[in-house]
C-alpha positions as CSV (number, residue, x, y, z in Angstrom):
1,M,-3.7,47.6,-24.2
2,S,-3.3,45.8,-20.5
3,N,-1.9,42.7,-19.5
4,S,-5.3,41.8,-18.2
5,E,-7.2,43.2,-21.5
6,K,-4.9,41.0,-23.8
7,S,-5.8,37.8,-21.4
8,N,-8.8,38.6,-21.2
9,E,-8.9,38.4,-25.8
10,A,-6.9,35.1,-25.4
11,V,-9.4,33.4,-23.3
12,D,-12.0,34.2,-25.6
13,G,-10.8,33.2,-28.2
14,A,-9.9,30.0,-26.5
15,K,-13.5,29.5,-25.8
16,K,-14.8,30.7,-29.4
17,A,-12.6,28.1,-30.5
18,L,-13.6,25.1,-27.6
19,S,-16.9,25.9,-28.7
20,G,-16.2,25.6,-32.0
21,G,-14.6,22.3,-32.1
22,L,-17.0,21.3,-30.1
23,A,-19.9,21.9,-32.0
24,S,-18.7,20.2,-34.8
25,I,-18.1,17.2,-32.9
26,M,-21.4,17.3,-31.6
27,A,-22.6,17.3,-35.4
28,L,-20.9,15.0,-36.8
29,K,-21.9,12.2,-34.2
30,S,-26.1,13.0,-34.9
31,S,-25.2,13.1,-38.6
32,N,-22.9,10.3,-38.5
33,P,-22.9,8.2,-34.7
34,K,-20.5,5.4,-36.2
35,V,-17.0,7.7,-37.9
36,F,-18.2,9.9,-34.1
37,M,-18.0,6.2,-32.2
38,G,-14.5,4.5,-34.4
39,G,-12.9,8.1,-33.8
40,A,-13.7,7.6,-30.0
41,A,-12.9,4.1,-29.8
42,A,-9.2,4.9,-31.5
43,L,-8.9,8.1,-28.7
44,L,-9.5,5.4,-26.3
45,L,-7.7,2.2,-27.8
46,L,-4.4,5.6,-28.1
47,F,-4.9,5.9,-24.3
48,I,-4.4,2.1,-23.2
49,L,-1.8,2.1,-25.6
50,M,0.8,4.6,-24.5
51,L,0.0,3.0,-20.5
52,T,1.1,0.3,-21.4
53,M,3.8,1.0,-23.6
54,G,5.2,3.1,-20.2
55,G,7.9,2.1,-17.7
56,D,11.5,1.5,-16.7
57,D,14.8,1.6,-19.7
58,K,16.0,-1.1,-17.6
59,P,14.7,-3.5,-15.8
60,A,16.3,-4.3,-12.6
61,V,18.9,-7.6,-12.6
62,I,16.9,-10.9,-10.3
63,A,19.0,-13.9,-10.8
64,A,17.6,-17.0,-10.0
65,G,15.8,-18.0,-6.9
66,G,14.8,-14.4,-6.8
67,A,17.6,-12.5,-5.1
68,P,19.4,-9.9,-7.0
69,A,23.1,-10.8,-9.1
70,K,26.0,-10.5,-7.1
71,N,28.7,-9.9,-9.1
72,L,31.2,-13.0,-9.0
73,T,35.3,-12.4,-8.3
74,V,37.6,-14.8,-10.1
75,G,40.2,-16.3,-6.9
76,Q,36.9,-15.8,-4.3
77,K,35.5,-19.7,-2.9
78,Y,31.7,-20.8,-4.1
79,V,29.7,-22.9,-3.5
80,L,28.0,-24.4,-6.0
81,H,24.1,-24.6,-5.8
82,S,21.3,-24.8,-8.5
83,P,18.7,-22.5,-8.4
84,N,16.0,-25.2,-9.9
85,S,16.5,-27.7,-7.4
86,Y,16.0,-28.2,-4.0
87,D,16.9,-31.5,-3.1
88,D,20.3,-31.8,-1.2
89,K,21.6,-34.5,-3.5
90,A,20.9,-33.5,-6.9
91,V,24.6,-33.2,-8.7
92,V,26.0,-29.5,-10.7
93,Q,27.2,-30.7,-14.5
94,L,30.8,-29.4,-14.8
95,V,31.2,-29.5,-18.6
96,P,34.2,-29.4,-20.5
97,V,33.4,-26.1,-22.5
98,P,31.1,-23.4,-21.5
99,G,27.6,-23.8,-23.2
100,T,27.9,-27.8,-23.9
101,I,25.2,-29.2,-23.5
102,A,24.8,-32.9,-21.8
103,A,22.6,-34.7,-20.8
104,F,22.1,-36.4,-17.4
105,D,21.0,-39.4,-18.1
106,E,24.0,-40.8,-19.9
107,A,25.3,-44.3,-18.4
108,E,28.3,-44.0,-19.2
109,D,29.4,-41.0,-18.1
110,E,29.7,-43.3,-14.3
111,V,32.5,-44.7,-16.0
112,K,34.2,-42.1,-18.2
113,N,33.7,-39.0,-16.8
114,S,32.6,-39.5,-13.3
115,C,33.7,-36.0,-12.0
116,R,31.1,-34.3,-13.8
117,K,28.3,-34.7,-11.6
118,I,28.9,-32.3,-8.4
119,L,27.0,-32.8,-5.6
120,Q,25.0,-29.2,-4.2
121,G,27.0,-27.6,-1.6
122,T,30.8,-28.9,-3.2
123,H,33.0,-25.5,-2.5
124,V,34.7,-24.6,-5.2
125,S,37.1,-21.5,-6.5
126,V,36.2,-19.3,-9.7
127,M,39.3,-19.4,-12.6
128,G,37.7,-17.1,-15.3
129,F,34.4,-16.5,-16.7
130,Q,33.1,-16.7,-20.2
131,D,29.9,-14.3,-21.9
132,A,27.2,-16.2,-23.5
133,Y,24.2,-15.2,-25.5
134,G,24.2,-11.0,-25.1
135,K,24.9,-11.5,-20.8
136,K,27.8,-10.4,-18.9
137,D,30.0,-13.9,-17.3
138,A,27.1,-16.2,-17.8
139,F,29.5,-18.9,-17.6
140,A,31.9,-19.9,-14.8
141,Q,35.1,-22.1,-15.0
142,V,35.6,-23.4,-11.5
143,K,37.5,-25.9,-9.8
144,V,36.6,-28.5,-7.2
145,E,38.2,-27.6,-4.2
146,E,36.8,-30.7,-1.9
147,G,35.8,-34.2,-2.4
148,A,36.9,-37.2,-4.6
149,C,37.4,-34.8,-7.7
150,K,39.8,-32.4,-5.9
151,D,41.4,-30.2,-8.0
152,K,39.5,-31.2,-11.4
153,D,38.3,-28.0,-12.9
154,G,35.7,-27.6,-15.9
155,W,32.7,-24.7,-16.8
156,V,29.1,-24.0,-14.9
157,L,27.1,-22.2,-15.4
158,A,27.7,-18.9,-12.7
159,V,24.2,-18.8,-11.6
160,D,24.9,-21.9,-9.6
161,L,27.4,-20.3,-7.4
162,Q,26.6,-19.2,-4.6
């Protein structure tokens, strides 16, 4: 038996299997249309599910503001800038411990801790980092390099450094 005869035999077998399967599906369509339509809907749902679940395992990391996250380094100088504010007179709050939640409307802040609120655009040096919430280097310990609060240190969100 030659190769062409073997391939013809395989093709004929596949045609018989396909026509037999197609005939049974068409018989199901005419004998029980609810089951046929349910099967068709299930196949369609499975196909849509497969389309929507694909994609990259690791999406690109985008920092606030749409720019790719940059590598911050200890000892480098940066400028404070909150990605959530467009006001030049806005402030970035220095906190004593990374992750501290502090309200901006505390009246006693002006008297007790005048160097907690630093204007955007102030130059700072990074002294260290702290991981938080599964994110590496989420907080940065900074030292103020200019202004009335020069040499004061505290913690800010790393996204506040530009």
